[in-house]
N, C-alpha and C positions, 0 to 999 in steps of 0.2 A: 753161776752157779753162786748154790749159797754153804757155806762151810764152816761146820759147827763141830767141835772137839768135844767128847766126852773122855772121862780119864779116872780107871777104877778097875778094880778085880772081880773073878764072877760073881758075885754078890751082888751084885749092880745093873746084869744085864737086864731083868724083867724094869726095872728105874730106867733104863737107856730105851729099851721095846717102850715103856708108854709114855716115856718125853713125842718121842720121832710121829708115834700115832699121835699125838697133844697137834705136834706141825703140822702134819697130812693133811686134818681134818681142820684143821681152824686157819691155813693156809691156802689162797685161791692160786697163787703165782705159778703162772709153766713153770718154770726155772725148775735145773736138776740141783738135785747135791752132793755136796760130798762130808758126811759122816767121820771123824780124825776118832777110831777109840787108843786112846792110851794107856795099855795096860802092862803089868811085869807080875812075877810070882816070888816073890818076900814069903815064901808059908816059914822060909824059918822065923821070922820074927813072930807068924800067927799062922795056923795049920788053914783056915779056909784065906788067907792073902794069899790064892791060885789065881793068874792070867788069866780073862776071858778066851773061853775056847776059838780053834777058826773051825767048829759048828756051828759057835750060835754067833758069829763073824757072819761067816755064810747066809746064817736065817736069816739075820738083820739084813741084810744085804740085796736079798729079797723081800725081803717088805717092802724094803728103798722103791727098788725095779717096779714095786707092782703099780707104785703111782708115781715115777718114773722111766722111765726106763734107762736112761740117760743118768742120774743115780745111784750115789754107791757108797757103801762103808769099808774104809781102812781099818785096818788092827795094825796094831805097831808096837810092839814089843821096847820098854826103850829103857829094861833094864841095865843094861848097859854104862847109860847115862846117868842112870840114877846114881848105880854104884857111884860112881866118876863123883858128880855131885854132892847128894844128898849120905851116901849106904855113912849110918856111924854120925851122920849129927844130931845136937843137941834133940832138934824137933822132930825124930822119926820114931819116935815113943808113949807121944804128946796123947792128949784121948784122940788127937784126929786121925789118919791114919797116914801110913805112909802115902797114896793114891793123892790126896788131898795136895802133896805137891808137885806132881805129873805135871801143871798145868805151863808151873816155869821152866817146863823146857824145851816151850816149844820154838820158841827163836831157834833151837839146834838141828831144826829138823828141818830138812831141805824141801821136803814134802811139803809143808804149810805154808799157804799161799798165805798173802801181805795181809787180806783183813777175815779176818776170823771171830766166830765168837763159840765162846767156851761155855757150855752148862755144865751147876752139879747132876746126877742120873736122876734127883728126886723132883726137879723141875715139868711145873706142867700146862703149855699154852693154854689161855684162851684167847688168845684174838690171833691176827695175824700176827706172824715169824717178823715178814719184810718192816714195817710201824718200826723191830730195833734196827737189824743187822740195818736197813739203809740209812740210818743216819749217818752224818757223814762226819765221822774222824779223821780224816787227812790232816790234822792238825797238830793231833793227839793221839799221846800209847795207846790208853785206852777212855775208854766210857762204863763207866759203874753207875747203881744207885745209892745211896744212903742207906746202911741199913738198918730196919725199921727202930729197930731198939737204941743196935749198939751207940745211932749218932746223937743219943739222950744221955748213953750210962756211962759211955768211955769219951767217944771223940766225936763233936757234927758231922764230919766230915770221915766217919769209918763206915767203909762200904763194905756191901754182899759181894762177896768174892766168890757169887756162885753164879752168878750171870756179866759176864767180862764180852765189849766185844773188843774186840784186842785187830789193832794196828799194827800187822809184826814188819812191812817192811823201816816206821819209824823204829821200835821197839829194836830192830834189829840195830839204827844207826847211831842210837842211845845207847845203847849196851841197858837197856831200861831192866830188863828181867834177871840179865847177870846181877844188876848191883843187889836185887833183890833175893838173888839167891846165895850172896855172898850174908847178905842180914842172919838169913833163917839159916844157912849153915854156923854164924857165930855166934847168939843169941838161942833163948831159950823164951818163947812168948805161950800167951794164951790167945787163937786166936790171930795165928800165923800168917796166915793168908790178907787177911785184914789190915792190924797193923801193920804189915811190910809195907803194905801197896800205899797205908797212909801218909805213912811215915815218906814215903816216894813220894809219893804228890805235893809232898809241903816244901822237893826239891825243886820239882816244876813253875813253870812258872806262868800252865795253863792248866785248867783242868774242866774234865767235862763229865757233867753229872747230865745223869738218865732219869726219869722220872715216867713211868709203864705198864699195867696191866696185862702181862704177858698172858 
């Protein structure tokens, strides 16, 4: 099973669909996929911040099953977790939407498996996803690629948080994402995901970077 996580509101439905299609068209594996979608309604912040509907999730599920009958799309409303961890935090109203924080809730969800590929909804694949997913990260919390511009302008280890290969088992053991959440609820940050991940990377003994054309 290949496990993929998306996060977003109703507005990223098209992006999730096209990303899924690019995966199916470029990947030769016969393994089934499980696509998890973290979503929530925070329309009190902005009227367009509404959850991806059950109907649209069912449509995505039908697309996944058309490529492999054992594949599925799982919609997870994470509003209770979000409110408990991130509501009213300094980064809730930055230029990034609140949905950019949702990937950091993955360790709280019992349904989430030990290995997971997080993808932003604007990602398209032009090569087989297994070239990325099959990296062995058993000794690491996560693998990521250095950001093309950020590694020069901000920090040599500034990473692109839009593609994260996550070792959820190790993350849960080390409380890695809970430390990240603490930073994001305590400090106002530009580029919140990348900067907090880079800071936490400096606390780790080993780092895993990937360089691959998707």
